[in-house]
Every structure is written in structure tokens, then in C-alpha cells.
Z-matrix of the N, CA and C atoms (Angstrom, degrees):
N
C 1 1.548
C 2 1.512 1 108.57
N 3 1.314 2 114.00 1 138.37
C 4 1.589 3 119.50 2 -177.60
C 5 1.538 4 104.96 3 -72.76
N 6 1.263 5 113.38 4 149.85
C 7 1.450 6 123.81 5 174.94
C 8 1.562 7 104.96 6 -81.02
N 9 1.331 8 115.60 7 137.21
C 10 1.536 9 118.76 8 175.23
C 11 1.546 10 112.48 9 -60.05
N 12 1.276 11 121.47 10 144.63
C 13 1.385 12 123.44 11 175.67
C 14 1.543 13 113.18 12 -69.07
N 15 1.233 14 116.02 13 148.94
C 16 1.465 15 120.09 14 173.88
C 17 1.503 16 111.75 15 -68.02
N 18 1.318 17 116.80 16 137.57
C 19 1.455 18 123.58 17 179.27
C 20 1.519 19 105.62 18 -75.06
N 21 1.292 20 116.50 19 125.28
C 22 1.507 21 120.56 20 174.63
C 23 1.517 22 106.51 21 -130.50
N 24 1.332 23 114.40 22 121.19
C 25 1.519 24 121.82 23 -175.68
C 26 1.489 25 109.52 24 -107.50
N 27 1.236 26 115.84 25 146.59
C 28 1.500 27 130.05 26 166.89
C 29 1.513 28 106.23 27 -122.55
N 30 1.379 29 116.03 28 135.00
C 31 1.440 30 121.78 29 -177.27
C 32 1.578 31 108.41 30 -110.74
N 33 1.241 32 120.62 31 137.54
C 34 1.540 33 120.66 32 179.78
C 35 1.521 34 104.68 33 -138.97
N 36 1.310 35 112.91 34 137.89
C 37 1.543 36 128.48 35 170.96
C 38 1.559 37 106.49 36 57.59
N 39 1.347 38 121.20 37 40.49
C 40 1.460 39 125.14 38 168.12
C 41 1.451 40 116.29 39 -100.24
N 42 1.372 41 114.93 40 147.38
C 43 1.503 42 118.88 41 178.04
C 44 1.581 43 105.54 42 -88.11
N 45 1.288 44 116.14 43 179.43
C 46 1.424 45 125.43 44 -172.69
C 47 1.555 46 111.84 45 -60.45
N 48 1.268 47 115.73 46 -46.30
C 49 1.507 48 122.83 47 178.75
C 50 1.623 49 110.56 48 -58.97
N 51 1.310 50 114.27 49 -47.69
C 52 1.456 51 119.56 50 179.52
C 53 1.619 52 105.99 51 -63.89
N 54 1.316 53 117.57 52 -43.61
C 55 1.538 54 118.18 53 -177.30
C 56 1.563 55 106.20 54 -64.80
N 57 1.309 56 121.92 55 -32.14
C 58 1.451 57 118.83 56 177.83
C 59 1.473 58 110.56 57 -65.74
N 60 1.360 59 118.50 58 -38.60
C 61 1.419 60 120.98 59 -178.20
C 62 1.624 61 110.67 60 -66.34
N 63 1.301 62 111.28 61 -40.51
C 64 1.493 63 117.61 62 174.76
C 65 1.541 64 109.32 63 -57.42
N 66 1.293 65 114.86 64 -47.92
C 67 1.492 66 120.15 65 -179.97
C 68 1.510 67 110.25 66 -58.15
N 69 1.318 68 113.46 67 -48.33
C 70 1.490 69 115.28 68 -176.63
C 71 1.618 70 110.67 69 -64.98
N 72 1.326 71 116.71 70 -41.58
C 73 1.415 72 120.10 71 170.89
C 74 1.550 73 117.65 72 -50.72
N 75 1.358 74 108.11 73 -48.18
C 76 1.583 75 112.09 74 -179.52
C 77 1.479 76 111.51 75 -63.47
N 78 1.338 77 117.58 76 -40.18
C 79 1.428 78 120.39 77 -179.82
C 80 1.576 79 110.23 78 -62.91
N 81 1.276 80 114.05 79 -40.77
C 82 1.543 81 120.45 80 -174.30
C 83 1.518 82 110.99 81 -70.87
N 84 1.368 83 116.66 82 -35.32
C 85 1.546 84 120.43 83 -171.90
C 86 1.513 85 109.65 84 -112.44
N 87 1.395 86 120.42 85 7.49
C 88 1.494 87 123.11 86 177.03
C 89 1.495 88 112.68 87 62.83
N 90 1.280 89 115.48 88 31.22
C 91 1.502 90 121.66 89 168.41
C 92 1.448 91 115.37 90 -78.62
N 93 1.403 92 118.39 91 166.87
C 94 1.388 93 123.25 92 177.00
C 95 1.574 94 105.99 93 -113.42
N 96 1.367 95 117.27 94 154.90
C 97 1.394 96 121.46 95 171.31
C 98 1.458 97 108.47 96 -123.06
N 99 1.340 98 118.14 97 131.46
C 100 1.448 99 126.49 98 175.05
C 101 1.512 100 113.13 99 -113.01
N 102 1.284 101 116.51 100 154.55
C 103 1.488 102 116.75 101 -179.77
C 104 1.557 103 111.77 102 -97.59
N 105 1.267 104 117.43 103 -9.07
C 106 1.460 105 119.56 104 -178.52
C 107 1.589 106 105.81 105 -131.30
N 108 1.395 107 113.28 106 153.13
C 109 1.477 108 119.62 107 178.30
C 110 1.620 109 106.81 108 -76.99
N 111 1.249 110 109.41 109 151.80
C 112 1.489 111 122.04 110 -179.76
C 113 1.431 112 111.10 111 -169.37
N 114 1.401 113 116.29 112 174.00
C 115 1.368 114 122.74 113 -175.25
C 116 1.570 115 114.73 114 -67.83
N 117 1.327 116 110.72 115 -18.04
C 118 1.585 117 116.07 116 178.31
C 119 1.568 118 110.39 117 -83.51
N 120 1.309 119 123.39 118 -16.36
C 121 1.436 120 120.99 119 -173.58
C 122 1.598 121 108.05 120 -73.21
N 123 1.334 122 109.11 121 136.10
C 124 1.543 123 112.99 122 -176.13
C 125 1.520 124 106.09 123 -112.65
N 126 1.373 125 124.17 124 -18.41
C 127 1.456 126 120.75 125 -174.87
C 128 1.546 127 106.26 126 -142.01
N 129 1.345 128 118.31 127 141.33
C 130 1.437 129 122.80 128 170.77
C 131 1.516 130 108.86 129 -112.86
N 132 1.359 131 114.76 130 118.44
C 133 1.499 132 117.42 131 -174.65
C 134 1.564 133 102.42 132 -101.61
N 135 1.408 134 116.81 133 120.87
C 136 1.380 135 120.18 134 177.66
C 137 1.470 136 116.89 135 -138.34
N 138 1.251 137 119.16 136 162.01
C 139 1.513 138 126.87 137 -175.25
C 140 1.624 139 104.32 138 -68.55
N 141 1.324 140 112.53 139 141.61
C 142 1.422 141 121.71 140 -178.86
C 143 1.535 142 111.28 141 -135.28
N 144 1.269 143 115.71 142 151.08
C 145 1.461 144 122.15 143 171.17
C 146 1.418 145 111.43 144 -79.06
N 147 1.406 146 120.62 145 113.49
C 148 1.413 147 125.52 146 -173.15
C 149 1.489 148 111.88 147 -56.52
N 150 1.339 149 123.15 148 -34.34
C 151 1.405 150 120.75 149 -178.43
C 152 1.549 151 115.74 150 -82.51
N 153 1.221 152 117.30 151 -30.47
C 154 1.361 153 123.44 152 -179.57
C 155 1.551 154 114.65 153 -91.65
N 156 1.276 155 114.97 154 -21.80
C 157 1.427 156 127.46 155 -174.87
C 158 1.543 157 115.15 156 53.44
N 159 1.338 158 108.59 157 43.55
C 160 1.542 159 114.90 158 178.88
C 161 1.500 160 102.87 159 -136.12
N 162 1.300 161 119.46 160 163.22
C 163 1.489 162 124.08 161 176.30
C 164 1.480 163 110.99 162 -72.33
N 165 1.252 164 115.75 163 135.50
C 166 1.552 165 117.24 164 178.96
C 167 1.488 166 111.56 165 -94.49
N 168 1.264 167 120.58 166 2.45
C 169 1.486 168 121.65 167 174.05
C 170 1.579 169 104.76 168 -144.00
N 171 1.461 170 110.87 169 123.90
C 172 1.416 171 116.53 170 -178.35
C 173 1.567 172 105.75 171 -98.31
N 174 1.292 173 112.73 172 89.46
C 175 1.469 174 119.98 173 178.50
C 176 1.594 175 114.38 174 -79.16
N 177 1.241 176 115.49 175 165.75
C 178 1.519 177 120.58 176 -178.08
C 179 1.544 178 104.68 177 -60.87
N 180 1.287 179 122.70 178 -42.65
C 181 1.416 180 122.69 179 -178.54
C 182 1.586 181 111.42 180 -66.71
N 183 1.236 182 115.29 181 -40.99
C 184 1.525 183 117.33 182 170.43
C 185 1.492 184 115.79 183 -56.93
N 186 1.357 185 115.62 184 -45.13
C 187 1.399 186 118.26 185 176.97
C 188 1.551 187 116.55 186 -68.60
N 189 1.332 188 115.04 187 -41.49
C 190 1.495 189 116.82 188 165.39
C 191 1.434 190 116.37 189 -50.36
N 192 1.368 191 116.52 190 -48.58
C 193 1.480 192 121.96 191 177.09
C 194 1.499 193 109.91 192 -54.78
N 195 1.325 194 122.36 193 -50.92
C 196 1.506 195 124.71 194 179.32
C 197 1.528 196 110.61 195 -54.44
N 198 1.331 197 109.48 196 -48.35
C 199 1.543 198 111.18 197 -173.16
C 200 1.456 199 113.83 198 -72.18
N 201 1.359 200 118.76 199 -23.11
C 202 1.423 201 123.95 200 176.98
C 203 1.511 202 113.33 201 -97.09
N 204 1.314 203 118.06 202 11.30
C 205 1.498 204 125.68 203 178.72
C 206 1.539 205 111.09 204 52.67
N 207 1.323 206 113.56 205 54.57
C 208 1.512 207 115.34 206 175.14
C 209 1.658 208 107.10 207 -103.09
N 210 1.220 209 108.63 208 163.95
C 211 1.519 210 113.26 209 179.08
C 212 1.497 211 110.14 210 -69.64
N 213 1.304 212 118.73 211 132.77
C 214 1.478 213 126.99 212 177.57
C 215 1.395 214 107.36 213 -104.91
N 216 1.413 215 120.68 214 111.92
C 217 1.468 216 119.03 215 -179.28
C 218 1.556 217 109.36 216 -131.96
């Protein structure tokens, strides 16, 4: 059986409080956080409009995540 891939997150357009939540999540689940997109990134964490449930800023990291079929959370 294949070993699961390591979770590697990249955050985009987040404020300090949201970044703290991402940091807490990574410590709890043993994930890594990167500052730049790359082939190793598995998830893109971005700010979203709560009512529309979509991102309100389409950053370069967000677009790279879409094009490379990464999880957008």
C-alpha cells in the first residue's frame, strides 16, 4: 500500500488571526507550511467570502493551485 503524501500548505491573502489558525493546524496534524507555490504543495489556504463561499481575491498562488489541481481550502 502507498504511503499517504505529506500535507504541505501555502497560504494566500490571510490576516494574522487566520495565519495563526493555519499554524495551529499544522502543528496539530504534522503538516508543513511553505511561502511559495511548488510541486510539493498539496493545499492552498485562502480567504473566502463567508456568504458566497468563494475566494474574494484571486491571487497568483490561488490560480497556480487551481491549475495544478491542488485542494483549495
